[in-house]
VEXZAMI-185578 format. One record per atom (N, C-alpha, C): x, y, z. Coordinates in nm, 2 decimals, padded with zeros to 4 digits. Layout:
BEGIN
X	Y	Z
...
END
This chain:
BEGIN
06.99	16.94	-03.21
06.99	16.84	-03.32
06.86	16.75	-03.31
06.79	16.76	-03.19
06.68	16.67	-03.18
06.55	16.74	-03.21
06.55	16.87	-03.22
06.42	16.94	-03.24
06.40	16.97	-03.39
06.49	16.93	-03.48
06.47	16.95	-03.62
06.49	17.10	-03.66
06.54	17.19	-03.57
06.56	17.33	-03.61
06.71	17.35	-03.66
06.72	17.43	-03.76
06.85	17.45	-03.82
06.93	17.54	-03.72
07.07	17.53	-03.73
07.15	17.62	-03.64
07.12	17.77	-03.66
07.09	17.81	-03.79
07.06	17.95	-03.81
06.94	18.00	-03.74
06.83	17.91	-03.74
06.71	17.94	-03.68
06.73	17.95	-03.53
06.81	17.85	-03.48
06.84	17.85	-03.33
06.91	17.98	-03.29
07.00	18.03	-03.37
07.07	18.15	-03.34
06.98	18.27	-03.34
06.89	18.28	-03.44
06.79	18.39	-03.44
06.70	18.38	-03.31
06.66	18.26	-03.28
06.57	18.25	-03.16
06.64	18.29	-03.03
06.77	18.25	-03.02
06.85	18.29	-02.90
06.86	18.44	-02.89
06.88	18.51	-03.01
06.89	18.65	-03.00
06.76	18.72	-02.96
06.65	18.66	-03.01
06.52	18.72	-02.97
06.49	18.70	-02.82
06.53	18.58	-02.76
06.52	18.56	-02.62
06.60	18.65	-02.54
06.72	18.68	-02.59
06.81	18.77	-02.52
06.76	18.91	-02.52
06.70	18.95	-02.63
06.64	19.09	-02.64
06.52	19.10	-02.55
06.44	18.99	-02.54
06.32	18.99	-02.46
06.36	19.00	-02.31
06.47	18.92	-02.28
06.51	18.92	-02.14
06.56	19.06	-02.09
06.62	19.14	-02.19
06.66	19.27	-02.15
06.54	19.36	-02.13
06.43	19.34	-02.20
06.31	19.42	-02.18
06.22	19.37	-02.07
06.26	19.25	-02.02
06.17	19.19	-01.92
06.20	19.23	-01.78
06.19	19.14	-01.68
06.22	19.17	-01.54
06.12	19.27	-01.49
06.17	19.37	-01.41
06.09	19.46	-01.34
06.01	19.55	-01.43
06.08	19.58	-01.55
06.01	19.67	-01.65
05.89	19.60	-01.71
05.89	19.47	-01.71
05.78	19.40	-01.77
05.65	19.40	-01.69
05.66	19.44	-01.57
05.54	19.45	-01.48
05.44	19.55	-01.53
05.31	19.52	-01.52
05.21	19.61	-01.57
05.20	19.74	-01.48
05.16	19.85	-01.53
05.15	19.98	-01.46
05.07	19.97	-01.33
04.96	19.89	-01.34
04.87	19.87	-01.23
04.95	19.82	-01.11
05.03	19.72	-01.13
05.11	19.66	-01.03
05.22	19.75	-00.97
05.28	19.83	-01.07
05.37	19.94	-01.02
05.30	20.03	-00.92
05.18	20.08	-00.96
05.11	20.17	-00.87
05.08	20.11	-00.74
05.04	19.98	-00.74
05.01	19.92	-00.61
05.13	19.91	-00.52
05.24	19.87	-00.58
05.36	19.87	-00.50
05.40	20.00	-00.44
05.39	20.11	-00.52
05.42	20.24	-00.48
05.33	20.29	-00.37
05.20	20.24	-00.38
05.10	20.29	-00.28
05.13	20.23	-00.14
05.21	20.13	-00.13
05.25	20.07	00.00
05.37	20.14	00.07
05.43	20.23	-00.01
05.56	20.29	00.04
05.53	20.43	00.09
05.61	20.48	00.18
05.61	20.62	00.22
05.67	20.70	00.11
05.64	20.83	00.11
05.68	20.91	00.00
05.83	20.91	-00.03
05.91	20.92	00.08
06.06	20.92	00.06
06.10	20.78	00.01
06.04	20.67	00.04
06.07	20.54	-00.02
06.03	20.54	-00.16
05.91	20.59	-00.19
05.86	20.58	-00.33
05.95	20.66	-00.43
06.00	20.78	-00.38
06.09	20.86	-00.47
06.21	20.78	-00.50
06.27	20.70	-00.41
06.39	20.63	-00.43
06.37	20.52	-00.54
06.25	20.48	-00.57
06.23	20.38	-00.67
06.27	20.42	-00.81
06.30	20.55	-00.83
06.34	20.59	-00.97
06.47	20.53	-01.01
06.55	20.48	-00.92
06.68	20.41	-00.95
06.67	20.27	-01.00
06.55	20.21	-00.98
06.53	20.07	-01.01
06.54	20.04	-01.15
06.48	20.12	-01.24
06.49	20.10	-01.38
06.44	20.23	-01.45
06.47	20.23	-01.58
06.43	20.35	-01.66
06.28	20.37	-01.65
06.21	20.26	-01.66
06.06	20.27	-01.66
06.00	20.32	-01.53
06.08	20.31	-01.42
06.03	20.36	-01.29
06.07	20.50	-01.26
06.14	20.57	-01.35
06.20	20.70	-01.33
06.09	20.80	-01.28
05.98	20.80	-01.35
05.88	20.90	-01.32
05.75	20.84	-01.26
05.74	20.71	-01.23
05.62	20.65	-01.19
05.58	20.71	-01.05
05.67	20.74	-00.96
05.64	20.78	-00.83
05.55	20.91	-00.83
05.57	20.99	-00.94
05.49	21.12	-00.95
05.34	21.10	-00.97
05.31	20.98	-01.02
05.17	20.96	-01.06
05.09	20.87	-00.96
05.16	20.82	-00.86
05.09	20.74	-00.76
04.97	20.81	-00.70
04.86	20.74	-00.68
04.74	20.80	-00.63
04.73	20.80	-00.48
04.83	20.74	-00.41
04.83	20.74	-00.27
04.96	20.79	-00.22
04.96	20.90	-00.15
05.08	20.97	-00.10
05.09	20.97	00.05
05.19	20.90	00.10
05.21	20.88	00.24
05.33	20.96	00.28
05.32	21.06	00.36
05.43	21.14	00.41
05.44	21.12	00.56
05.55	21.06	00.61
05.56	21.03	00.75
05.69	21.08	00.81
05.68	21.13	00.93
05.80	21.17	01.01
05.80	21.07	01.13
05.76	20.95	01.11
05.75	20.85	01.21
05.88	20.79	01.26
05.98	20.79	01.16
06.11	20.74	01.19
06.20	20.85	01.23
06.23	20.86	01.36
06.31	20.97	01.42
06.45	20.97	01.35
06.50	20.86	01.30
06.64	20.86	01.25
06.64	20.90	01.10
06.52	20.91	01.04
06.51	20.94	00.90
06.54	21.09	00.87
06.49	21.18	00.95
06.50	21.32	00.93
06.59	21.38	01.03
06.69	21.45	00.99
06.79	21.51	01.08
06.73	21.64	01.15
06.64	21.70	01.09
06.58	21.82	01.14
06.45	21.85	01.08
06.37	21.94	01.14
06.24	21.98	01.08
06.26	22.05	00.95
06.37	22.12	00.94
06.39	22.19	00.81
06.41	22.10	00.70
06.48	21.99	00.73
06.50	21.89	00.62
06.37	21.82	00.58
06.29	21.80	00.67
06.16	21.74	00.64
06.07	21.83	00.56
06.07	21.96	00.60
05.99	22.06	00.52
06.04	22.07	00.38
06.18	22.08	00.36
06.23	22.09	00.23
06.20	21.97	00.14
06.20	21.85	00.20
06.17	21.73	00.13
06.02	21.74	00.07
05.93	21.77	00.16
05.79	21.77	00.12
05.76	21.88	00.02
05.82	21.99	00.04
05.80	22.10	-00.05
05.85	22.07	-00.19
05.97	22.00	-00.20
06.02	21.96	-00.33
05.94	21.85	-00.39
05.89	21.76	-00.30
05.81	21.65	-00.35
05.68	21.70	-00.42
05.61	21.79	-00.36
05.49	21.84	-00.42
05.52	21.92	-00.55
05.64	21.99	-00.55
05.68	22.07	-00.66
05.70	21.98	-00.78
05.78	21.87	-00.76
05.81	21.78	-00.88
05.70	21.69	-00.91
05.61	21.66	-00.82
05.50	21.57	-00.85
05.40	21.64	-00.94
05.38	21.77	-00.92
05.28	21.84	-01.00
05.14	21.81	-00.96
05.04	21.81	-01.05
04.90	21.81	-01.01
04.84	21.67	-01.05
04.92	21.56	-01.05
04.86	21.43	-01.07
04.75	21.40	-00.97
04.65	21.33	-01.01
04.53	21.31	-00.92
04.58	21.22	-00.80
04.51	21.25	-00.68
04.54	21.18	-00.56
04.41	21.12	-00.51
04.42	21.00	-00.46
04.31	20.93	-00.39
04.32	20.95	-00.24
04.44	20.92	-00.19
04.47	20.93	-00.05
04.59	21.02	-00.02
04.58	21.11	00.07
04.69	21.19	00.12
04.70	21.17	00.27
04.81	21.10	00.31
04.83	21.06	00.45
04.95	21.12	00.51
04.93	21.21	00.60
05.04	21.29	00.66
05.05	21.25	00.81
05.17	21.20	00.85
05.19	21.14	00.98
05.32	21.20	01.05
05.30	21.25	01.17
05.40	21.32	01.24
05.44	21.24	01.37
05.57	21.25	01.40
05.61	21.21	01.54
05.72	21.31	01.58
05.84	21.28	01.54
05.95	21.38	01.58
06.06	21.36	01.48
06.15	21.46	01.47
06.27	21.44	01.40
06.39	21.40	01.49
06.50	21.36	01.43
06.61	21.31	01.51
06.66	21.42	01.60
06.70	21.37	01.72
06.75	21.47	01.82
06.90	21.50	01.78
06.95	21.61	01.84
07.09	21.64	01.82
07.18	21.53	01.88
07.30	21.52	01.82
07.40	21.43	01.87
07.45	21.47	02.01
07.50	21.38	02.08
07.55	21.41	02.21
07.66	21.51	02.21
07.74	21.51	02.11
07.85	21.61	02.10
07.79	21.75	02.09
07.68	21.76	02.02
07.61	21.89	02.01
07.55	21.93	02.14
07.50	21.83	02.22
07.44	21.86	02.34
07.55	21.91	02.44
07.67	21.85	02.43
07.77	21.89	02.52
07.82	22.04	02.50
07.80	22.08	02.38
07.85	22.22	02.35
07.74	22.32	02.38
07.63	22.28	02.43
07.52	22.37	02.45
07.55	22.47	02.56
07.65	22.43	02.65
07.68	22.52	02.76
07.75	22.65	02.72
07.82	22.65	02.60
07.89	22.77	02.56
07.79	22.88	02.52
07.83	23.00	02.55
07.74	23.11	02.52
07.73	23.13	02.37
07.84	23.11	02.30
07.84	23.13	02.16
07.74	23.04	02.09
07.74	22.91	02.14
07.65	22.81	02.08
07.51	22.85	02.11
07.48	22.90	02.24
07.35	22.94	02.27
07.30	23.06	02.18
07.39	23.15	02.15
07.35	23.26	02.07
07.32	23.21	01.93
07.40	23.12	01.88
07.38	23.07	01.74
07.25	22.99	01.74
07.21	22.92	01.85
07.09	22.85	01.85
06.97	22.95	01.84
06.98	23.06	01.91
06.88	23.16	01.91
06.86	23.22	01.77
06.97	23.23	01.70
06.96	23.29	01.57
06.90	23.20	01.47
06.91	23.06	01.50
06.86	22.96	01.41
06.71	22.94	01.44
06.66	22.99	01.55
06.52	22.96	01.59
06.43	23.05	01.50
06.36	22.99	01.41
06.27	23.07	01.33
06.15	22.98	01.29
06.07	23.03	01.21
05.95	22.96	01.17
05.98	22.83	01.10
06.10	22.82	01.03
06.13	22.70	00.96
06.16	22.58	01.06
06.18	22.61	01.19
06.20	22.50	01.28
06.07	22.42	01.32
05.96	22.48	01.28
05.83	22.41	01.30
05.80	22.32	01.19
05.80	22.18	01.21
05.78	22.09	01.10
05.64	22.09	01.06
05.55	22.16	01.12
05.41	22.16	01.09
05.36	22.29	01.03
05.45	22.38	01.00
05.42	22.52	00.95
05.35	22.51	00.82
05.39	22.41	00.74
05.34	22.40	00.60
05.22	22.31	00.58
05.16	22.26	00.69
05.06	22.16	00.68
04.94	22.21	00.59
04.89	22.33	00.62
04.78	22.37	00.54
04.81	22.39	00.39
04.94	22.43	00.37
04.98	22.44	00.23
04.98	22.31	00.16
05.02	22.21	00.23
05.02	22.07	00.17
04.88	22.02	00.16
04.79	22.05	00.25
04.65	22.01	00.24
04.59	22.08	00.12
04.61	22.20	00.10
04.56	22.27	-00.02
04.61	22.21	-00.15
04.74	22.17	-00.15
04.79	22.10	-00.26
04.72	21.97	-00.29
04.69	21.89	-00.18
04.61	21.77	-00.20
04.47	21.80	-00.25
04.41	21.91	-00.21
04.28	21.94	-00.26
04.28	21.98	-00.41
04.39	22.04	-00.45
04.41	22.07	-00.59
04.42	21.95	-00.67
04.48	21.84	-00.61
04.49	21.71	-00.68
04.37	21.63	-00.67
04.26	21.68	-00.62
04.13	21.62	-00.61
04.13	21.50	-00.51
04.20	21.51	-00.40
04.21	21.40	-00.31
04.08	21.36	-00.25
04.06	21.24	-00.23
03.93	21.19	-00.17
03.94	21.16	-00.02
04.05	21.11	00.02
04.07	21.07	00.16
04.19	21.15	00.22
04.17	21.23	00.32
04.27	21.32	00.38
04.29	21.27	00.52
04.42	21.24	00.55
04.45	21.19	00.69
04.57	21.27	00.74
04.55	21.32	00.86
04.66	21.39	00.93
04.67	21.33	01.07
04.78	21.27	01.10
04.80	21.20	01.23
04.92	21.25	01.30
04.91	21.28	01.43
05.02	21.32	01.51
05.03	21.24	01.64
05.15	21.19	01.66
05.17	21.11	01.78
05.19	21.19	01.91
05.22	21.32	01.89
05.22	21.42	02.00
05.13	21.53	01.97
05.07	21.58	02.07
04.97	21.69	02.05
05.04	21.81	01.98
04.98	21.85	01.87
05.05	21.94	01.77
04.96	22.06	01.75
05.02	22.17	01.75
04.94	22.30	01.72
04.95	22.32	01.57
04.83	22.32	01.50
04.83	22.35	01.36
04.73	22.47	01.35
04.78	22.57	01.29
04.71	22.69	01.28
04.63	22.69	01.14
04.50	22.70	01.15
04.42	22.70	01.03
04.36	22.84	01.01
04.38	22.89	00.89
04.33	23.03	00.85
04.18	23.03	00.85
04.12	23.11	00.94
03.98	23.11	00.95
03.91	23.16	00.82
03.98	23.23	00.73
03.93	23.27	00.60
03.94	23.17	00.49
04.00	23.05	00.52
04.02	22.95	00.42
03.96	22.82	00.46
03.83	22.81	00.45
03.76	22.68	00.47
03.80	22.58	00.36
03.80	22.45	00.39
03.83	22.35	00.29
03.72	22.35	00.18
03.77	22.35	00.06
03.68	22.35	-00.05
03.71	22.24	-00.15
03.62	22.14	-00.16
03.65	22.03	-00.25
03.52	21.96	-00.29
03.52	21.93	-00.42
03.40	21.85	-00.47
03.43	21.70	-00.47
03.55	21.66	-00.42
03.59	21.52	-00.43
03.62	21.46	-00.29
03.64	21.54	-00.19
03.68	21.49	-00.06
03.57	21.42	00.01
03.59	21.29	00.04
03.49	21.20	00.10
03.51	21.17	00.25
03.64	21.17	00.28
03.68	21.12	00.42
03.79	21.20	00.47
03.77	21.25	00.60
03.88	21.32	00.67
03.91	21.25	00.80
04.03	21.23	00.83
04.08	21.17	00.96
04.18	21.25	01.02
04.16	21.30	01.14
04.25	21.38	01.22
04.28	21.32	01.35
04.40	21.31	01.40
04.43	21.26	01.53
04.55	21.34	01.59
04.54	21.37	01.72
04.65	21.44	01.79
04.66	21.58	01.74
04.56	21.65	01.69
04.57	21.78	01.64
04.50	21.88	01.72
04.56	22.00	01.75
04.49	22.11	01.82
04.44	22.20	01.71
04.30	22.21	01.71
04.24	22.28	01.60
04.22	22.43	01.64
04.27	22.52	01.56
04.26	22.66	01.60
04.15	22.73	01.53
04.06	22.66	01.47
03.95	22.73	01.39
03.82	22.73	01.48
03.77	22.85	01.49
03.65	22.87	01.57
03.53	22.80	01.50
03.53	22.79	01.37
03.42	22.75	01.30
03.47	22.65	01.19
03.45	22.51	01.23
03.50	22.41	01.13
03.38	22.39	01.03
03.40	22.46	00.92
03.29	22.46	00.82
03.33	22.37	00.70
03.26	22.26	00.69
03.28	22.17	00.58
03.17	22.18	00.47
03.09	22.28	00.47
02.98	22.30	00.38
03.03	22.31	00.24
03.15	22.34	00.22
03.21	22.35	00.08
03.27	22.22	00.03
03.24	22.11	00.11
03.28	21.98	00.07
03.16	21.89	00.06
03.08	21.90	-00.05
02.95	21.84	-00.06
02.96	21.69	-00.07
03.08	21.63	-00.10
03.09	21.48	-00.11
03.14	21.42	00.02
03.17	21.50	00.12
03.22	21.45	00.24
03.12	21.36	00.32
03.16	21.24	00.35
03.07	21.14	00.41
03.12	21.10	00.55
03.25	21.10	00.58
03.30	21.05	00.71
03.40	21.15	00.77
03.38	21.17	00.90
03.47	21.26	00.97
03.52	21.18	01.09
03.65	21.17	01.11
03.71	21.11	01.23
03.80	21.21	01.30
03.77	21.23	01.43
03.86	21.31	01.52
03.89	21.21	01.63
04.02	21.18	01.64
04.06	21.08	01.74
04.19	21.12	01.81
04.21	21.05	01.92
04.34	21.05	02.00
04.38	21.20	02.03
04.31	21.26	02.12
04.35	21.39	02.18
04.34	21.50	02.08
04.26	21.49	01.98
04.23	21.62	01.90
04.17	21.72	02.00
04.20	21.84	01.99
04.16	21.95	02.08
04.07	22.05	02.01
03.95	22.06	02.07
03.85	22.15	02.01
03.83	22.28	02.10
03.93	22.31	02.18
03.92	22.43	02.27
03.87	22.55	02.21
03.91	22.58	02.08
03.88	22.70	02.01
03.76	22.69	01.93
03.71	22.56	01.90
03.61	22.54	01.81
03.47	22.56	01.87
03.39	22.65	01.81
03.25	22.68	01.86
03.15	22.60	01.78
03.18	22.57	01.65
03.08	22.50	01.57
03.15	22.41	01.47
03.09	22.29	01.45
03.13	22.20	01.35
03.01	22.18	01.25
03.03	22.22	01.13
02.92	22.22	01.03
02.95	22.14	00.91
02.86	22.05	00.88
02.86	21.97	00.75
02.72	21.93	00.72
02.68	21.96	00.60
02.54	21.92	00.56
02.54	21.79	00.49
02.66	21.73	00.46
02.67	21.61	00.38
02.72	21.49	00.47
02.80	21.52	00.57
02.87	21.41	00.64
02.76	21.31	00.70
02.79	21.18	00.69
02.70	21.08	00.74
02.75	21.00	00.86
02.88	21.01	00.88
02.94	20.93	00.99
03.04	21.02	01.06
03.02	21.04	01.19
03.11	21.13	01.27
03.16	21.05	01.39
03.29	21.04	01.40
03.36	20.97	01.52
03.44	21.08	01.59
03.42	21.08	01.72
03.50	21.17	01.81
03.55	21.09	01.93
03.67	21.04	01.92
03.72	20.95	02.02
03.83	21.02	02.10
03.81	21.02	02.23
03.91	21.07	02.33
03.96	21.21	02.29
03.87	21.30	02.27
03.91	21.44	02.23
03.88	21.54	02.34
03.94	21.66	02.33
03.92	21.76	02.43
03.84	21.87	02.38
03.73	21.90	02.45
03.64	22.02	02.42
03.67	22.13	02.53
03.63	22.25	02.49
03.65	22.36	02.58
03.58	22.35	02.71
03.64	22.41	02.82
03.57	22.42	02.95
03.49	22.54	02.96
03.50	22.63	02.86
03.44	22.76	02.87
03.31	22.78	02.78
03.30	22.70	02.67
03.19	22.71	02.59
03.15	22.57	02.53
03.03	22.56	02.48
02.99	22.43	02.41
03.02	22.44	02.26
03.08	22.33	02.21
03.09	22.32	02.06
02.96	22.27	02.01
02.90	22.34	01.92
02.78	22.30	01.85
02.81	22.21	01.73
02.74	22.10	01.72
02.76	22.01	01.60
02.63	22.01	01.52
02.64	22.07	01.39
02.53	22.07	01.30
02.56	21.98	01.18
02.50	21.87	01.18
02.52	21.77	01.07
02.39	21.70	01.04
02.30	21.76	00.97
02.16	21.71	00.96
02.16	21.58	00.88
02.26	21.54	00.80
02.26	21.42	00.73
02.32	21.30	00.80
02.36	21.32	00.92
02.43	21.21	01.00
02.34	21.09	01.01
02.40	20.97	00.99
02.33	20.85	01.02
02.40	20.77	01.13
02.52	20.80	01.16
02.60	20.74	01.26
02.68	20.84	01.34
02.67	20.83	01.47
02.74	20.93	01.56
02.81	20.86	01.67
02.94	20.88	01.69
03.01	20.82	01.80
03.10	20.91	01.88
03.05	20.99	01.97
03.14	21.07	02.06
03.16	21.00	02.18
03.29	20.95	02.20
03.32	20.86	02.31
03.45	20.91	02.37
03.46	20.90	02.51
03.58	20.93	02.58
03.62	21.08	02.58
03.53	21.17	02.55
03.56	21.31	02.54
03.56	21.38	02.68
03.64	21.49	02.69
03.65	21.56	02.82
03.61	21.71	02.78
03.59	21.79	02.89
03.54	21.92	02.87
03.39	21.93	02.87
03.34	22.04	02.82
03.19	22.06	02.81
03.14	21.97	02.70
03.03	21.91	02.73
02.97	21.82	02.63
02.92	21.90	02.51
02.95	21.85	02.39
02.90	21.92	02.27
02.75	21.92	02.26
02.70	22.03	02.20
02.56	22.05	02.18
02.52	21.99	02.04
02.43	21.89	02.04
02.39	21.82	01.92
02.26	21.89	01.87
02.27	21.94	01.75
02.15	22.00	01.68
02.08	21.89	01.61
01.96	21.92	01.55
01.87	21.82	01.50
01.94	21.73	01.40
01.92	21.60	01.41
01.98	21.50	01.32
01.87	21.40	01.28
01.78	21.45	01.18
01.66	21.37	01.15
01.69	21.23	01.08
01.81	21.22	01.03
01.85	21.09	00.96
01.92	20.99	01.04
01.94	21.03	01.17
02.03	20.94	01.26
01.97	20.80	01.27
02.06	20.70	01.26
02.02	20.56	01.27
02.09	20.51	01.40
02.21	20.53	01.42
02.29	20.47	01.53
02.38	20.57	01.60
02.38	20.57	01.73
02.47	20.66	01.81
02.51	20.59	01.93
02.64	20.62	01.97
02.69	20.57	02.10
02.76	20.69	02.16
02.72	20.73	02.28
02.77	20.84	02.35
02.83	20.79	02.49
02.96	20.82	02.51
03.03	20.78	02.63
03.12	20.89	02.68
03.08	20.98	02.76
03.17	21.08	02.81
03.28	21.02	02.89
03.40	21.09	02.90
03.51	21.04	02.99
03.46	21.03	03.13
03.52	20.93	03.20
03.47	20.90	03.34
03.48	21.02	03.44
03.57	21.12	03.41
03.58	21.23	03.50
03.50	21.35	03.45
03.42	21.34	03.35
03.35	21.45	03.30
03.24	21.49	03.40
03.24	21.62	03.44
03.14	21.66	03.55
03.05	21.77	03.49
03.03	21.76	03.36
02.94	21.86	03.29
02.80	21.84	03.32
02.72	21.95	03.32
02.57	21.94	03.33
02.52	22.07	03.28
02.39	22.08	03.25
02.32	22.20	03.20
02.18	22.21	03.26
02.15	22.33	03.31
02.02	22.35	03.37
01.93	22.44	03.29
01.96	22.46	03.16
01.88	22.55	03.09
01.82	22.49	02.95
01.88	22.38	02.91
01.84	22.32	02.78
01.89	22.18	02.77
01.83	22.11	02.67
01.87	21.97	02.64
01.99	21.97	02.55
02.10	21.92	02.59
02.23	21.93	02.52
02.25	21.81	02.42
02.23	21.69	02.47
02.26	21.57	02.39
02.13	21.50	02.33
02.04	21.47	02.42
01.93	21.39	02.38
01.84	21.44	02.27
01.82	21.57	02.26
01.74	21.63	02.16
01.80	21.59	02.02
01.93	21.60	02.00
01.99	21.56	01.87
01.98	21.41	01.85
01.97	21.33	01.95
01.97	21.19	01.94
01.83	21.13	01.93
01.73	21.21	01.93
01.59	21.16	01.95
01.54	21.08	01.83
01.60	21.09	01.71
01.56	21.01	01.59
01.63	20.88	01.57
01.72	20.85	01.66
01.81	20.73	01.64
01.72	20.60	01.66
01.76	20.50	01.58
01.70	20.37	01.60
01.77	20.28	01.70
01.90	20.30	01.71
01.98	20.22	01.80
02.07	20.32	01.88
02.07	20.31	02.01
02.13	20.41	02.10
02.20	20.35	02.21
02.32	20.39	02.24
02.40	20.35	02.36
02.44	20.48	02.44
02.40	20.48	02.56
02.43	20.59	02.65
02.50	20.53	02.77
02.63	20.55	02.77
02.72	20.50	02.88
02.79	20.61	02.95
02.78	20.60	03.09
02.84	20.71	03.17
02.87	20.65	03.31
02.97	20.72	03.37
03.01	20.68	03.51
02.90	20.73	03.60
02.90	20.68	03.73
02.80	20.72	03.83
02.80	20.86	03.86
02.91	20.93	03.84
02.92	21.07	03.88
02.89	21.17	03.77
02.86	21.12	03.65
02.83	21.20	03.53
02.69	21.24	03.53
02.66	21.37	03.52
02.52	21.42	03.53
02.46	21.46	03.40
02.53	21.47	03.29
02.48	21.53	03.17
02.35	21.46	03.12
02.35	21.32	03.12
02.23	21.25	03.08
02.11	21.28	03.17
02.13	21.28	03.30
02.02	21.30	03.39
01.97	21.44	03.38
02.06	21.54	03.36
02.01	21.68	03.35
01.93	21.70	03.22
01.97	21.62	03.11
01.90	21.63	02.98
01.76	21.57	02.99
01.74	21.48	03.08
01.61	21.41	03.09
01.50	21.50	03.14
01.54	21.62	03.20
01.44	21.72	03.24
01.36	21.77	03.12
01.43	21.76	03.00
01.36	21.80	02.88
01.36	21.68	02.78
01.33	21.57	02.83
01.34	21.44	02.76
01.25	21.45	02.63
01.31	21.43	02.52
01.24	21.42	02.39
01.17	21.29	02.37
01.09	21.28	02.27
01.02	21.15	02.23
01.12	21.08	02.14
01.16	20.96	02.17
01.24	20.87	02.09
01.15	20.79	02.00
01.09	20.85	01.90
00.99	20.79	01.82
01.03	20.67	01.73
01.16	20.66	01.71
01.21	20.55	01.62
01.30	20.45	01.70
01.32	20.47	01.82
01.42	20.40	01.90
01.37	20.25	01.92
01.45	20.16	01.87
01.42	20.01	01.88
01.51	19.94	01.97
01.64	19.99	01.98
01.74	19.92	02.06
01.81	20.02	02.15
01.82	19.99	02.28
01.88	20.09	02.37
01.97	20.01	02.47
02.09	20.07	02.49
02.18	20.01	02.58
02.22	20.12	02.68
02.20	20.09	02.81
02.23	20.18	02.92
02.32	20.11	03.03
02.39	20.19	03.11
02.46	20.12	03.22
02.41	20.18	03.35
02.49	20.17	03.45
02.44	20.20	03.59
02.39	20.34	03.62
02.43	20.43	03.54
02.38	20.57	03.56
02.23	20.59	03.57
02.16	20.50	03.49
02.02	20.52	03.48
01.94	20.45	03.60
02.02	20.38	03.69
01.95	20.31	03.80
01.94	20.39	03.93
02.01	20.51	03.93
02.00	20.59	04.05
01.86	20.65	04.07
01.84	20.70	04.19
01.71	20.76	04.23
01.59	20.68	04.19
01.60	20.55	04.24
01.48	20.46	04.22
01.45	20.45	04.07
01.55	20.43	03.99
01.53	20.41	03.84
01.45	20.52	03.77
01.46	20.64	03.82
01.39	20.75	03.76
01.43	20.77	03.62
01.56	20.77	03.59
01.61	20.80	03.45
01.56	20.69	03.36
01.57	20.57	03.40
01.53	20.45	03.32
01.38	20.46	03.29
01.30	20.49	03.39
01.16	20.50	03.37
01.12	20.62	03.27
01.20	20.73	03.28
01.17	20.84	03.20
01.20	20.81	03.05
01.31	20.74	03.02
01.34	20.71	02.89
01.24	20.61	02.83
01.21	20.51	02.91
01.11	20.41	02.86
00.98	20.47	02.83
00.94	20.56	02.91
00.81	20.63	02.89
00.81	20.71	02.76
00.93	20.75	02.71
00.94	20.83	02.59
00.99	20.75	02.47
00.98	20.62	02.48
01.03	20.53	02.37
00.92	20.43	02.34
00.82	20.47	02.26
00.70	20.39	02.24
00.72	20.27	02.15
00.83	20.26	02.07
00.85	20.14	01.98
00.97	20.06	02.02
01.02	20.08	02.14
01.14	20.01	02.19
01.12	19.86	02.19
01.21	19.78	02.13
01.20	19.64	02.13
01.31	19.57	02.22
01.43	19.63	02.23
01.54	19.57	02.30
01.60	19.66	02.39
01.61	19.63	02.52
01.67	19.71	02.62
01.78	19.63	02.69
01.90	19.68	02.69
02.02	19.62	02.75
02.07	19.70	02.87
02.08	19.64	02.99
02.14	19.71	03.10
02.28	19.65	03.12
02.38	19.74	03.11
02.52	19.70	03.12
02.56	19.73	03.26
02.59	19.63	03.35
02.63	19.66	03.48
02.77	19.60	03.50
02.86	19.70	03.52
03.01	19.66	03.52
03.04	19.59	03.39
03.09	19.47	03.40
03.12	19.39	03.28
03.02	19.29	03.25
02.90	19.29	03.32
02.80	19.19	03.29
02.68	19.25	03.23
02.63	19.19	03.12
02.51	19.25	03.05
02.39	19.16	03.08
02.28	19.23	03.11
02.15	19.17	03.12
02.06	19.22	03.01
02.00	19.13	02.93
01.92	19.17	02.82
01.77	19.13	02.85
01.68	19.23	02.84
01.54	19.20	02.86
01.46	19.23	02.74
END
């Protein structure tokens, strides 16, 4: 009565507000916000959002970030259940474009105690043997899922395993993608003798971390990658893995064990940090393994324990560090009356900053 509006007009306005409220709420959120929310969820959580409202029924299919995790041991009753879920997920999702494909493994839920108690029966043992097949391997479909992600033009591919996992890669099927820019692998045993990324011309960053195993890998090849991280990985004791990446600007092989990888020419290298694992006893008496590939770096860190010989053996064929301006070394270079240090300085004509790292104390000259 105070707003000068007639009862009829008030009634019409109330009806409009009621209709608007029905269309409002979660359905009123913009699609961009929908997609952002979905990108924060794991795939099984994202699929469940279809029950929230009619507008959300199919949104999970178009999210550009797909996170598939077996991190929660209580979530999956068996490897078979996990495999079925992911296979159905990619089937219903179709070929919607992907920006990130993140695959994370730990373990599936263990059997109940009642099941464990019955393991002593021969009949149960026989049935367990019958059930043991390829479907019990939760990682058997990894390459199929990776190929699916490539079809969806994925840009960032991540595969993480909390336990060392054997993933078999078909040697006749190198990764082929015009869109892939970043690959992150951790805890993976690589079964490919030749990691060939030459069919991924947009690839810029490669991360191998947390016990990735290169026992079978003889060569890593990429003409486009610019940044390569190898953290705490296992190389073969029987052969050297060759790394051919001529476009590299940043290289970080640290904490590795096994035979030191052979670095081929890297003319664009700007920064590198090399730190073998403290128990690494590798050396070579016939050629320069590391320093030849590092010779064009502008900033270089060479860290090793006192018993590691690979740097000192390389210095017998010491290259000219024609662009090196910043160098960090630790105690390994002080042995034999500073012979190693003197050799590097003699071959570094434009060096401006030298840092000696002794234990946890740094002296800068």
